[in-house]
N, C-alpha and C positions, 0 to 999 in steps of 0.2 A: 612424425610428431614426437616431440621430446618427452622424456620421462620427467617425473616430478623432481627428482634430485638434479640439481644443476640449473633450475629455472630461475634462481635468485638473480636479481639485478636486471630483469627484463625491462623495467621502467626506470633504469638508471642504476647508480651505485646503491649498495645495500643501505648505507646511511641516509642517502637522499630519499630512497623509497620509503624507509621507515619514518622519516620526518614528514613526508607527504601523507602517509597513512595517518600519522598522529594528528596532522592538521585536518584531514578529512573526518576523523573521528570527533574531534572537537567541534567542527562545524555541524556535524550530524546531531550531536547532543544539543547544540544551540538551536538548531532548526526544529527538532522534536519538541523542545520546551517553549517554543514561541507561544504568545497568548492564544493564537488560533491554530496551533499545531495539532497533531493527532491526539495528544493528551487531553485536549479541551473538548473532545467529542463526548457528549452526554446522552445522545440517543439518535437512532435512525428509525423514523416512523413512516410506514408504508400507507399510502392513501387507500390501497385496496383493503386495509384492515380498519379503516375509519368507519365510524357510525355517524351518519348524517354530517360528514365532513369534519368531525371532531377527532383529533389525533390524541391518543391517550398514552402516557408513559407507563412503564412497568409498575411504578408505585401508585398508579391511579390518577396522577395529575394530568389534566387536560391542557394541551397547548392552546394558547390564545388564537383566536381566529377560526374561520371555517375554510377548510382546504378541500377543493373538489377538482376533478379532471375537467379540462376544457372540452368543448365540443369539436373534436376532430381537427384541431389546429396545433397539436403538439405543445400545448400550454396547460398549466393548471390555474385555477381561479382561487384567489385568496380574498375572502371577505372579512372585514374587521370593523369594529367601532373604536372610537377614541378610548373607551374604557379598557380595551384589550392591551393598550400600551405599545402597539407595534408601530414601527416606522418603515417607510418605503422610500428608498433613495434619500434617507436622512430626514424625511418629513413625516409627521404624524399621519397614520393611515386611518381614514374613516370612510369606508366604502369598499369597492372591489378593484383589484388589479389582476392582470394576467402575468404569469411568470413562466419563463423557460428554465432549462437546467443551468445551474451555475457551474463555473469551473472549480470553485472551492470557496472557502470562507472569505478570501480576498475580493471576490466579485459578488458576494451575497448582497441582494438588494433589500432584504427584509431583516430587521433587527428588533430586539427588545432590550433596551438598556445596553449592557456590554455583550449580550448574547447575539449571535448571528444565526439566522435560519437559512440553511443551504438547500436548494432544490436539487434533487438527484433523480436521474432516470436510468434504469437498468432493465434491459430486455423488455422494453415497452411499459414498464411499471414505474410509477412515480413515488418518491419518498421525500421527506424533509428531515434534514439533519440539524441538530442543535449543537453549536459550539459555544462553550462558556469558559472564559479565561479563569474563572474561579472553580473549575471542576476539581473534584477530589483527586483524580488521577494526576492532574497537573501539580497540585499542591504537595502531593506525596512523592513526586518524582525525584530520584537521587542520582540519575545517570543511567548509562548503558554499560552493562558488563560485557567485556570482549575477551576473546582469546588473545594472547600475546601475538604481536606481529611475527610472521614467519615467512621469509622470502621463498621457502620451498613450496608455498601454496600459490605462487605466481606462476601460472602454467601457460604453455602454448596451446591454443585451441584452434579448432576448425569448425566453421559454420557450414552445415550442409542443408541448404534450403529444400523444402518440399516442392514438388511440381505444382501443387496448388495448396493454398492455406486450408487448414483443418480446424474443426471445432469439436472439442470433446466435452462431455458433461462431467463436472466434478462437484463434489460437495464444497460448501462454503462455510465460513466460520459461524454464520447465523443459523446453520442447520438446513439451509435450502440448497438445491442443486442448480447450477447455472452453467452456461457455455463458456469455455475458455478457448480463445483462438490461438492456434499454434502455426508458426511459419517454417519450422525446420528443427534440426537437432544440432546441438553443440557437443563436439567430441573433444576429449582431452585424455591424457595418459597420466596415471598415478602408479608409481612403483611397477612400471612395466605392463600394467593392465589398462586397456582403453575403457572409458566410461562415456556415456552420453546422457544429455538432458534435452528434453523437448523444450523449445523456447518460443516465445512470442517475439514478433518484430515490431518495434515501436515506430511511430511516424517519422522519427529522425534517423531510423536505421539501426538504433541500438537494440540490444537483445534483453529479454526478461525471462528468467526461469523461476518457477516455484518448486522448491526442492526440500527433501528431507534426507537425513543421513544417519550414521550410527550414533551421533550425539543427540539426535532429536528427542525431545520429551524428557530427557534426564540431565544432560549436560549442556543443553541449549534449548531454545524454544521449540515447540513441536514441529515447526517447519519454518523455512526462511526464504528470502528472495535473493536473487543474484542478477545484477544488471551490467553485463559486459558492454563495452562500446560497440559502435557499428563495425562490422568486419571489413577488412580490406577487400579489394576487388577479387582476390584469389581465395577469399573465405577465411583467411587467417585472422585470429583475434586473440588478444591477451585475456586470460581468465584468471582474475585475481580474487581468490576466495577470502582473502583478508578483508574484502569489502562486502562480504555476505551480510545482508540486512535483515533485521527483524521486520516482519510485516506490520502494517498499521494496527491490526487487531491485537498485537502484543502490547500496545499502549492504551487501547480502549476496546471494550468488548463489543462496541456497537458498529464496528467496521465489518464488511462482508467479504473478507479476504478469501480467495480460492485456495483450496488444498492442493497439494502436488498432484499432477495428472499421473496416470499409470506409467510406470517406468522411471519416474523422477525421484525415487527413493534410492539413494546411492548405498551400496553395500560396504561402505567404508566410513570411517570417522573423519569428518571434515572439521578439524580442530583449528578453525580460523574464522575470523569475522565476529559479528555480534552474537551474543549468547542469550541475554535476557534483560528485561527492564529492571532497574534497581529502584527500590522504594525506601522511604524513611520509616 
């Protein structure tokens, strides 16, 4: 496995790689700032915390409608009257409907004006997320602060799958502990020393790591994500730390991002990738 020095140009010439990264960064800022991007999330409300089906926000506001768990059929039941102002599939809702989990704001079936109500399910628990294009975080957004592109942080990596997938319990940004599935470890070398990260394997074969490093909490956000592509058949994979990502909870407090699992705090400063959200 190659050392950090001399890994520049793995994705093409230095100038080409830098331009590709610049385009990636611009697209990332545009995606984050979309009307229903992560900046638009104003709340995640768990049905388990509801009183008589009423979901209450931190400021005491009650969401319209009555949200309850369905009877053993993996749905929730939303009851509303015309006075609640909710729509279902674009039509005013006056009665009850059954809802399954949404893939995100783009598939949400319930709305109230410009707001979209996204149904979420995690470890058997139901929640409703509210996305509002007029959210304060979105109005105050001024971009994403990044470290300068550095081709030395484009590394040769090796994916080493576990014999069987593992689940570890980790803290989440909302203060609760949940399971994080892991499929193997990603190894790479920096300045002659090998480091590893425990990673999840996505449905498309790409990898996902939740990590911290020597910059976390002071020169970058407290933890970050890394999403390398699917490894080759022999396990080799390019690890480009220039594309280290801020987690969704860096853009809105209401996401439930997992913290790094044990062993995923690197003893080095990864001065590459996204650092923090910028505000006006």
